[in-house]
C-alpha positions, 0 to 999 in steps of 0.5 A: 059841413063846417058845423061838424066840430065844436068851437075852439076856445082860448078862454073859458068861464067855468062853474067849479066845485072844489074838493074838501081835502087833497086825495093821496097827500099827507101833511107833515107831522099828521095823518090828516090830508091836506085841505084844498085852498080857494082858487087864486088870481094868477094861479096855474091849473091843469084842465082835463077836458075830454081826452085833452089836458091843457094848462090854464091861468086863473084870470078871475074868480067870483064865488064858484065861477072862474075865468081861465086863460088856456095855454093852448086852445081847446076844441070843446063845447059849453056844458062839457065837464072838466077836471081841475088839478093843482101843482102840489109837491111837484105832482098834479093833484085833483082839486075839483071839477067844473062845467063850461059855461061860456068862453072866448072862441078862436077863429080857425081857418078852413082846411084847404082841401 
């Protein structure tokens, strides 16, 4: 009965893919769309995992693997696909997607029924 739900994670390791250009954002002085810059350590992102949105701080980046510390725990499973968004001009903009490879789980106390 305890194995009905996926694990609850506080940190995630994500294999990610970034878009080449921002969607729906024009750069000043030109008609071209802005380029998506690489992830940087300490940057704040918004993750969409299933139907939940959570903030995340980038702890480490190596090639296409990022370690993210979540602002609120998320109940999900390894292999789940996620969307990555970055704050651009006071709006959250889609910058890429990824797949959960690993993570640090949080112990959830059992429900007192």
